[in-house]
N, C-alpha and C positions, 0 to 999 in steps of 0.2 A: 585445409580443414575448415569445415563449416561451423560458424559460431551460432549457438542456440540463442534465439531471441525470445524474450518473454514480454507479454503485454501486461500493463498494470495501470492503475489510476493513482496519481499523486495529488494530494490536496495541498495547495500552496500554503495555506494557513498552518499546516502541520510542520513546516520546515523552519529550521533555525535561520537559514539564509536561502531565500528563494532563487538566488542565482544558480544554484545547483541544477535547476531545471534546464539550463543551457547545455548540460551534459547529455541530455536525452533526446531521442527523436520523438517529437510531439505529433500525434496523429489527430487529436481533437481537443477542444477546450470547451468547458461548460461552466457557467456561473449559476449557483443554486438560486432558487426563487425567493429566498427569505426577504421579508420587508426590512428587517433590521440589519444594517451593515455589519454589525459584529457577529451575526449569525450567517452571513453570506460566505459561501465557500467557492473557491476557484479550483475546478477539477481539471486535471490534465491527463488525458489518455496517452501513454507513452509506450515505446518499445525500449527494452533494456537488456543488456548482457548480464551474466552472473556477477561480474565485477562491479558494474554500475549499481546493481541491486544491493550488493554487499556494502557499498559505500554509503547507502542510505541509513544504515544502522547508527551512524554517527551524526546524521543530519536531521533527524526527527526531534521535535520538542520532547522533553522528558516525560510528560504524562499526558494521557488522554488521546494519543494518536498512534496509528499504525498504517501500513500500506501493504498491499499484496500484489504479487505478479503471478501469471499463469502461462503455461505452455501445455496445451492439451489437459491432461488430468493432474499434472504436477503443479503445485502451488507453493510459492515461497512467501511466507508471511514475515514482514519486517516490523519490529518494534524498536524503540530506542535502545541500542546496545544488545539486541537479541534477534535471532532469526530462527524460524521453524520451517520445516518442509512437511507438507501434508498432501493428501490426495483428495481431490474434490469428491470423488465417488465413494470414498471410505470415511464416513463421519467419525469413526472411532479414532482416526489419526488427528482429528481436530482438537481433542480435549485439552491437551497441554497448552496449545496456543490460545484457546479460549480462556482457560484459567489464568494464564499470564496476562492476557489483555484485561480481564476483569480486575486483576491486582493492581494495574496502573490506571484504573479509572475509566476504562472504555465500557460503555453499556453493552450488555450481552447481545441485544438486537442489532448492534452495529458490527458484531463479529461474525458476519454471515459469509465472508469470503466469496463473493459473487465473481463469476468469471464471464462477464459480458462487458461490452463497451459502454461508455457513459452516455 
């Protein structure tokens, strides 16, 4: 049986324990260009199974963070303790995930669920 793999970006600073990154196949790493160290993010493009994605619901810091993974048009959005499945091509499926993200302090402009590499 073939295992479906999803692509996603994990921001190291969003994690309670960054050692969880060892569980993923890392394809690329990027460090944001902020001059201030506290605003600098370490972004990891990873491949993940459904089980690995599900594991992240307990590994994200409680407010202000999310991650998402995609495989074709299927997107899985992970918040601390919460998961949503949406379709990139159907913005109507995004509303519940966006509302939840806003409720935990994520700016609307960051809830864009991009499906491209870093």
